[in-house]
C-alpha angles and dihedrals in degrees: 000000000000091000090055091051092048091050092050090048092054091048090054091049092050092049091048091050091051090049090053090050091052092050092048090049092051091048090051090051092051092045090048091051091050092051090046090052091053095046098040099033094167089077093062116096113249108254148153124225113204125213090254091058097257116142122212120189117209148106120280105235102168145002119194136152096351096315127111116206119208131192106215137169090263103034130032093203111026109173120211125180112236090232089067096054122094102167133011135179128188125166094204121108113237148169115238126203109205129203090254088061094252117140112214126189117211133181090215138003120241131171122188121185091344093309121119111221112229097166140335089279102036139053134160135198112277088235088066090066106100106177135004113222094353122210119241094261091053089061092050100268118120132325138300108233119208129166152132138217127191144166139204113203128175139165121184124191127181127048088358122036118196139153120204133182125173122170125179136175135184123182135170132190112195134181132171088267107041147349136225123202129190119182131169149151141189126199126188119171129165137177132201110239122195113229100174145310134279128232091278093053095253118143117256126196148128141249113257128191116247094176130014115161144120138188135190123189127187125186137181123196128189116199118225128216087285099054090209087070125062145161124223151152134227138199123201128186122182145156136195118184095191090054088048091242108144092180135345122189128182128177135169151127128267144175119233145185135200095238096185129017104172128137091252100034135041121175132167124193127195138181128186149119126290136195110213124195119180124187107197120206090232128101123219115191089347095308130102112256114242132181129187134174145155114251144181112250135201130178135190124191124173151132138200137194093196091127091062127208092100089291122133137197114217133192137187120178130175124184128184127174128182109247089219102036119037091194089069093081126151121192122177114180131172121183121177147162116222124192136172121266123176135307091021093302123138129213124206136188111201144168124211122198118188117182122187115183090185097052118154120264111282094021125110118248094218126051117189123191127182116193143173108209135190121201149119132271132195 
């Protein structure tokens, strides 16, 4: 009986020893994998660990203004605020533009406990990372060129005969120091109007202008120590034959601020003074009528992609009011929705409202234009 007990006891000890060996072996494997991960980091999947413990696997495609963008299996552009990130690993080499204007080159990107590792001796808060792989202009070299050009053309023949041409352009060159803007449009529309019949009973008539105007605006902005604030000046020259404006010029300084600089909304606001000089195409006592005044000016310029699908809503608004006569009010507003077409082309449906409180006698104060445009943006 004792021999049976001893034998059972030894069997239990042997089984316990084997179990310990298995556990130790498994621990060594896990430990070895962890060491391997640290030594050969490229084998680790790219991922982000949030402060709540959630893990998101994906490739870091962009970092800008406190937002990390990931390409994942379920979202090509998942945006995560840097304040929500505890750890991050990306095997890609990258250049990093920091808030202190330093540009750092790294073979991989690693964040531990909210700190971005720059070297064995240095790390910074992830929030101090300004831009991932910055363009030359973002590091202070050169300008970032953006713009669009479009046209609306139409020719109708039949019961109604019209010719329409409307060309517009808007371009901006921006650096860390300053910004140049050039904006313009030309509109020429005409309709054939029957005035009678000839001896054979055929209709006779003439082509009459239904729109004949143009406008060119130039602006210069200089960014202050806080780049969201700036000072600037603009010059606008325009004409409208149907409104009896032979030439209108306004020029003046302003102060401005970038009111919103989000990924889905950008809006600039400006206020200043403006000198306005209008040469009307009307003669009074044999002399051309002219009117000039100093006015208060405000401008709004913005765009948003809040609707998604690579579409964008855009707005330009200019307001000028005579400081001595509130009836002398000028409002120029363009609101549009642009969306991609084919072959890189862009379509846009827009409305333009131009109000002139000091319009010439016989001219309408409000001019409304609805257009569908096709063009290209860059």
